[in-house]
C-alpha positions in Angstrom: 9.1 -24.4 2.8 12.4 -22.8 3.9 10.9 -19.5 5.1 12.3 -18.7 8.6 10.1 -16.8 11.1 10.8 -15.2 14.5 8.0 -14.6 17.0 8.5 -11.6 19.2 5.8 -12.0 21.9 6.0 -11.7 25.7 3.0 -13.9 26.4 4.3 -17.5 26.2 0.9 -19.2 25.6 0.2 -17.0 22.6 3.7 -17.3 21.3 3.7 -21.1 21.7 0.3 -21.3 19.9 1.8 -19.3 17.0 4.9 -21.5 16.9 2.7 -24.7 16.6 0.7 -23.2 13.7 3.9 -22.2 11.8 5.7 -25.5 12.3 2.6 -27.4 11.2 2.6 -25.3 8.0 6.2 -26.0 7.3 7.9 -22.8 8.5 11.2 -22.8 10.2 10.6 -21.1 13.6 13.4 -19.3 15.4 13.7 -19.0 19.2 10.9 -16.9 20.7 11.9 -13.4 21.8 10.1 -11.6 24.7 11.9 -8.2 24.4 13.6 -6.0 21.7 17.2 -6.8 22.8 16.4 -10.6 22.7 14.8 -10.2 19.3 17.8 -8.3 17.9 20.2 -10.9 19.1 18.2 -13.8 17.5 17.7 -11.8 14.3 21.5 -11.3 14.1 22.2 -15.0 14.8 19.5 -16.7 12.8 18.7 -14.3 10.0 14.9 -14.8 9.8 12.9 -13.9 6.7 9.8 -12.7 8.5 9.0 -11.3 12.0 5.7 -11.6 13.9 5.9 -8.7 16.2 3.8 -7.9 19.3 3.5 -4.2 20.1 3.8 -4.4 23.9 6.9 -6.3 25.1 9.1 -6.8 28.1 11.4 -3.9 28.9 11.3 -0.2 27.9 11.4 -0.7 24.1 8.1 -1.6 22.3 7.4 -3.5 19.1 7.1 -0.2 17.3 10.7 0.6 18.2 11.8 -2.7 16.8 9.6 -2.1 13.7 11.6 1.0 12.9 14.8 -1.0 13.0 13.3 -3.8 10.8 12.1 -1.3 8.3 15.6 0.2 8.0 17.1 -3.3 7.6 14.5 -4.3 5.0 13.2 -7.2 7.0 9.5 -8.0 6.5 7.3 -7.9 9.6 3.7 -8.2 10.7 2.3 -6.7 13.9 0.5 -8.8 16.4 -2.1 -6.7 18.3 -5.1 -6.7 20.5 -7.4 -3.7 20.7 -5.4 -0.4 20.9 -5.9 3.3 20.3 -5.5 5.6 17.3 -2.2 7.0 18.5 -0.7 3.5 18.7 -2.1 2.6 15.3 -0.6 5.6 13.7 2.8 5.0 15.2 2.7 1.3 14.1 1.6 2.1 10.5 4.4 4.7 10.2 6.9 1.8 10.4 5.4 0.3 7.2 4.5 -3.2 8.3 3.0 -5.7 5.9 -0.1 -6.1 8.0 -1.7 -6.6 11.4 -2.9 -9.8 13.0 -5.5 -9.3 15.7 -5.6 -11.5 18.8 -6.9 -14.2 19.3 -5.3 -15.7 16.2 -6.9 -18.1 13.8 -4.7 -20.5 11.9 -6.0 -19.6 8.5 -5.6 -15.8 9.1 -2.0 -16.3 10.3 -0.9 -18.4 7.3 -2.6 -16.2 4.7 -1.2 -13.1 6.2 2.3 -14.5 6.2 1.9 -15.6 2.5 0.7 -12.1 1.5 3.4 -10.4 3.6 6.2 -12.5 2.1 4.9 -12.0 -1.4 4.6 -8.2 -1.0 8.1 -8.0 0.6 9.7 -9.8 -2.3 7.8 -7.7 -4.8 9.0 -4.5 -3.1 12.6 -5.8 -3.4 12.2 -6.6 -7.0 12.7 -10.3 -6.4 9.7 -11.5 -8.4 9.5 -12.2 -12.1 7.1 -10.5 -14.4 5.0 -13.6 -14.1 4.3 -13.0 -10.4 5.3 -16.2 -8.8 2.7 -16.2 -6.0 0.6 -19.4 -6.1 -2.0 -19.2 -8.8 -1.1 -15.6 -9.6 -0.5 -16.5 -13.2 -4.2 -17.1 -13.5 -5.6 -15.0 -16.4 -8.8 -13.1 -15.8 -11.0 -11.1 -18.0 -11.2 -7.5 -16.7 -13.3 -6.2 -19.5 -15.9 -4.7 -17.2 -13.1 -2.6 -15.6 -12.3 0.2 -18.0 -8.8 1.8 -17.7 -5.2 1.6 -18.8 -3.6 4.1 -16.5 -0.8 3.2 -14.2 -3.0 3.7 -11.1 -5.6 1.2 -12.4 -3.0 -1.3 -13.5 -1.7 -1.3 -9.9 -5.2 -1.9 -8.6 -5.7 -4.8 -11.0 -2.4 -6.3 -9.9 -3.7 -6.1 -6.3 -6.9 -7.8 -7.4 -4.9 -10.7 -9.0 -2.8 -11.1 -5.9 -5.6 -11.2 -3.4 -8.2 -12.9 -5.6 -6.9 -16.4 -5.3 -6.7 -16.2 -1.5 -9.5 -16.2 1.0 -8.6 -13.3 3.2 -10.7 -10.2 4.0 -10.2 -7.3 1.7 -10.9 -3.6 2.4 -11.6 -1.5 -0.7 -11.0 2.3 -0.1 -12.0 5.1 -2.4 -14.4 8.0 -2.9 -18.0 7.5 -3.9 -18.4 6.5 -7.5 -14.9 5.0 -8.0 -16.2 1.4 -8.7 -15.7 -0.4 -5.4 -18.4 -3.0 -6.0 -17.0 -3.8 -9.5 -13.6 -4.5 -7.9 -15.2 -6.6 -5.3 -17.0 -8.6 -8.0 -13.8 -9.3 -9.8 -12.1 -10.5 -6.6 -14.9 -12.9 -6.1 -14.8 -14.2 -9.7 -11.1 -14.9 -9.5 -11.5 -16.8 -6.2 -12.3 -20.4 -5.6 -15.8 -19.2 -4.5 -16.7 -17.9 -8.0 -19.4 -20.5 -8.5 -21.0 -19.6 -5.2 -23.1 -16.5 -4.3 -21.8 -12.9 -4.4 -24.1 -10.9 -2.0 -23.8 -7.2 -1.9 -25.0 -5.2 1.0 -25.2 -1.4 1.1 -24.8 -0.7 4.8 -25.7 3.0 4.4 -29.0 2.1 2.9 -30.2 -0.3 5.6 -32.7 1.1 8.1 -31.1 1.2 11.6 -33.9 -0.9 13.1 -33.6 -3.6 10.4 -29.8 -3.9 9.9 -29.4 -7.0 12.2 -32.3 -8.7 10.6 -31.1 -7.9 7.1 -27.6 -9.2 7.8 -28.3 -12.2 10.0 -32.0 -13.0 9.5 -34.9 -13.6 11.9 -37.4 -16.2 12.7 -41.1 -15.8 12.3 -42.6 -14.0 15.3 -39.2 -13.0 16.6 -40.4 -9.4 17.0 -43.5 -7.3 16.2 -43.9 -7.3 12.4 -41.9 -10.4 11.8 -44.7 -12.2 10.0 -42.4 -14.4 8.0 -39.0 -16.0 8.5 -36.1 -14.0 6.8 -32.9 -15.5 5.5 -30.1 -12.9 6.2 -27.4 -11.8 3.8 -24.7 -13.9 5.5 -26.7 -17.1 5.2 -27.6 -16.2 1.6 -23.9 -15.8 0.8 -22.8 -19.1 2.5 -19.8 -20.6 0.8 -19.5 -17.4 -1.3 -18.6 -13.7 -0.8 -20.4 -11.0 1.2 -19.6 -7.5 0.1 -20.3 -4.9 2.8 -20.3 -1.6 1.0 -20.0 1.6 3.2 -19.1 -0.5 6.2 -18.2 2.7 8.0 -22.0 3.4 8.3 -22.6 0.4 10.5 -23.7 1.4 14.1 -21.3 0.3 16.8 -23.6 -2.3 18.3 -23.8 -4.0 14.9 -20.0 -3.7 14.5 -19.7 -5.8 17.7 -21.9 -8.5 16.2 -20.2 -8.5 12.9 -16.8 -8.9 14.6 -18.2 -11.9 16.4 -19.4 -13.4 13.1 -15.9 -12.9 11.6 -14.2 -14.5 14.6 -16.6 -17.4 15.2 -17.8 -18.0 11.7 -21.4 -18.3 12.9 -24.5 -16.1 12.9 -27.4 -15.9 15.3 -30.7 -15.0 13.6 -33.0 -12.9 15.8 -35.2 -15.4 17.7 -33.2 -18.4 16.3 -30.3 -20.6 17.0 -26.7 -20.1 16.0 -25.7 -21.3 12.6 -22.2 -21.9 11.1 -21.5 -19.8 7.9 -18.6 -19.8 5.6 -18.3 -16.5 3.8 -15.5 -14.4 2.6 -15.8 -10.7 3.6 -15.0 -7.9 1.2 -15.7 -4.5 2.7 -15.6 -1.0 1.2 -15.8 2.6 2.5 -15.4 6.1 1.3 -14.7 7.2 4.9 -11.4 7.5 6.7 -11.9 4.7 9.1 -8.9 5.7 11.2 -10.6 9.1 11.8 -13.8 7.2 12.6 -11.9 5.2 15.1 -10.5 8.3 16.7 -14.0 9.7 16.9 -15.3 6.6 18.6 -17.5 5.6 15.7 -15.6 2.5 14.5 -14.1 -0.3 16.4 -10.3 -0.8 16.1 -10.5 -4.5 16.5 -13.0 -4.7 13.6 -10.7 -2.5 11.5 -7.9 -4.9 12.1 -10.1 -7.8 11.0 -11.2 -6.3 7.7 -8.0 -4.4 6.8 -5.8 -7.4 6.1 -5.4 -6.5 2.4 -6.4 -2.9 1.6 -6.9 -1.8 -2.0 -7.1 1.9 -2.7 -9.1 3.0 -5.8 -7.9 6.3 -7.4 -10.3 9.1 -8.0 -11.1 9.8 -11.6 -9.2 13.2 -11.4 -6.1 11.0 -10.5 -6.5 8.9 -13.7 -7.6 11.4 -16.3 -5.8 9.4 -19.0 -8.7 6.9 -18.6 -11.5 9.5 -19.3 -11.3 9.0 -23.0 -11.8 5.2 -22.7 -14.6 5.6 -20.1 -16.4 8.3 -22.2 -16.3 6.2 -25.3 -17.5 3.2 -23.3 -20.5 5.0 -21.9 -21.2 6.8 -25.2 -21.5 3.4 -26.9 -23.8 1.9 -24.2 -26.3 4.8 -24.1 -26.3 5.6 -27.8 -27.4 1.9 -28.3 -29.9 2.2 -25.5 -31.5 5.4 -27.0 -31.3 3.9 -30.5 -29.1 6.8 -31.7 -26.0 6.8 -33.9 -23.3 9.0 -32.3 -19.9 8.5 -33.8 -17.8 10.9 -31.8 -17.4 13.8 -29.4 -16.6 17.4 -30.3 -13.4 19.0 -29.3 -14.9 21.5 -26.8 -16.8 18.6 -25.1 -13.5 16.7 -24.8 -11.9 19.8 -23.3 -14.7 20.1 -20.8 -14.4 16.5 -19.8 -10.7 16.7 -19.2 -10.8 20.0 -17.3 -13.5 18.9 -14.9 -12.5 17.6 -11.4 -15.2 14.9 -11.3 -16.2 14.9 -7.6 -18.6 12.1 -8.3 -16.0 10.1 -10.2 -17.0 7.4 -12.7 -20.6 7.2 -11.6 -21.0 10.9 -12.3 -19.3 10.6 -15.7 -21.7 7.8 -16.6 -24.8 9.7 -15.5 -23.7 12.8 -17.4 -23.0 10.8 -20.5 -26.4 9.2 -20.3 -28.1 12.6 -20.0 -26.0 14.1 -22.8 -26.7 11.3 -25.2 -30.4 11.6 -24.5 -30.5 15.3 -25.5 -28.0 15.1 -28.3 -29.5 15.4 -31.8 -26.6 14.8 -34.2 -23.9 12.2 -34.9 -21.4 14.2 -32.8 -21.9 14.8 -29.1 -21.9 18.6 -29.0 -23.5 19.5 -25.6 -22.3 18.5 -22.1 -24.0 19.8 -19.0 -21.5 19.9 -16.1 -22.1 21.3 -12.6 -19.0 23.3 -13.2 -19.4 25.8 -10.5 -19.3 23.1 -7.7 -15.7 23.1 -6.7 -14.0 19.9 -5.8 -13.7 19.8 -2.0 -11.2 17.0 -1.8 -7.8 18.1 -0.6 -4.4 16.6 -1.1 -2.8 14.5 1.7 -0.4 17.4 2.4 -3.2 20.0 3.0 -6.0 17.8 4.2 -7.2 19.0 7.6 -10.9 18.2 7.4 -12.6 14.9 8.1 -14.6 13.1 5.4 -17.8 14.1 7.2 -16.8 17.7 7.2 -15.9 17.6 3.5 -19.2 15.9 2.7 -21.1 18.5 4.7 -19.2 21.4 2.9 -19.9 19.8 -0.5 -23.6 19.5 0.1 -23.8 23.0 1.5 -22.0 24.3 -1.6 -24.6 22.6 -3.9 -27.5 23.8 -1.8 -26.2 27.3 -1.8 -26.1 27.4 -5.6 -29.6 26.1 -5.8 -31.0 28.5 -3.1 -31.8 25.5 -1.0 -33.8 23.7 -3.7 -33.4 19.9 -3.4 -35.9 18.4 -6.0 -36.4 18.9 -9.7 -34.3 20.3 -12.5 -31.4 22.4 -11.3 -31.9 21.1 -7.7 -29.1 20.1 -5.4 -29.9 16.4 -5.8 -29.4 16.6 -9.6 -26.2 18.5 -9.2 -24.8 16.0 -6.7 -26.0 13.0 -8.8 -28.0 11.8 -5.8 -31.5 10.5 -5.3 -33.4 13.3 -3.5 -34.4 11.0 -0.6 -30.8 10.0 -0.2 -29.7 13.6 -0.1 -32.4 14.4 2.5 -31.1 11.5 4.6 -27.5 12.7 4.4 -28.6 16.3 5.3 -30.4 15.0 8.3 -27.4 12.9 9.5 -25.0 15.8 8.9 -27.3 18.3 10.7 -28.0 20.5 7.6 -31.3 22.3 7.8 -33.1 24.5 5.3 -33.0 27.4 7.7 -29.4 27.9 6.5 -30.8 29.3 3.2 -32.9 32.4 2.5 -34.8 30.6 -0.2 -35.3 27.1 1.1 -38.3 26.0 -0.9 -38.1 22.9 -2.9 
């Protein structure tokens, strides 16, 4: 390996530890720099390929100042960071690093992060062949369960191929209904862990008082009601992958314990002894975790741990060229399920499908197709019931001023307003929002939405 790395770090012990890790892995390590001027001189003299860059350094200039210079010079860099604040994170991200390594460092995390950073940097410079020369990236994989040929989805699938053969943590971002769990499954099935368990956990659906037990398990008699021993999700997924869906919903006290599990690779069942576990973490959320960090609801150090390789899924309205494929796919599935012969879709139905904004994304499209097939009586799908008056509340990055929580609240209020506060039954808000009524009630309670807001609040 001829890749040359410079470590810019003012703490000698941490810098020396990193140097040992890199040399052992075959990297060429430049002199260690403790300040921005030192780093610039070494970079000029030794021409490194990669920079490991601490944010706080000796002197007046910070790692972020150096990051701006490295970005302009097209030199790949990864930030080294301990816990920081939202303002620092925003400033660091603006310099476009290839990742963050959180202190204390683990050898595997360091080496994988450098592999990913170096690959992405060469890709950005157009230095890779069409075959993608990252190790094992030529591996062919059947993505038949993922429907879509749009540019946006091809970019997602390329990311899946890149990260699938590694063992690093992945954070899947996207609105509800965009298919985050399906992407997580494909990452697992590409990986070396594909013959081991894939355990999915919906963090939003776990009762607050049982989350720790569900994740890490408990011993019989550990607390009132613990009449049997429970094997937690992490132990169930040992040697495989644990998918933490809606990780932004985890309470802060559980975030601390999850961070410890990621760092120490061990769990502690309630009432039991610590146990080593070997799991790969794939997390997902429809929330803006950086806003959650700013609001004090999500830990920045945990964010660094899970955000090594983010994958952003496009909303369905951003990949409308895939609506035809998805519609035909669901039409075939539900026509077969209902024992019906439906050979096509009418023009006015196609027009409705293409003109709708799909706030519920692919999940909403699937549910609407299932219902439409059920009530259709001929060989052509002629009727489509869309909640067309519910306006899409998602704004563009240029105009976005509301948090995800505020937008969710506005969306639910809009649906309730059209239904005169009715939650249950045909025409109720739960049906319009494609939600289970109990789930909608739970979200309303969490968001502080009460029936007293509506004149006709009966359900």
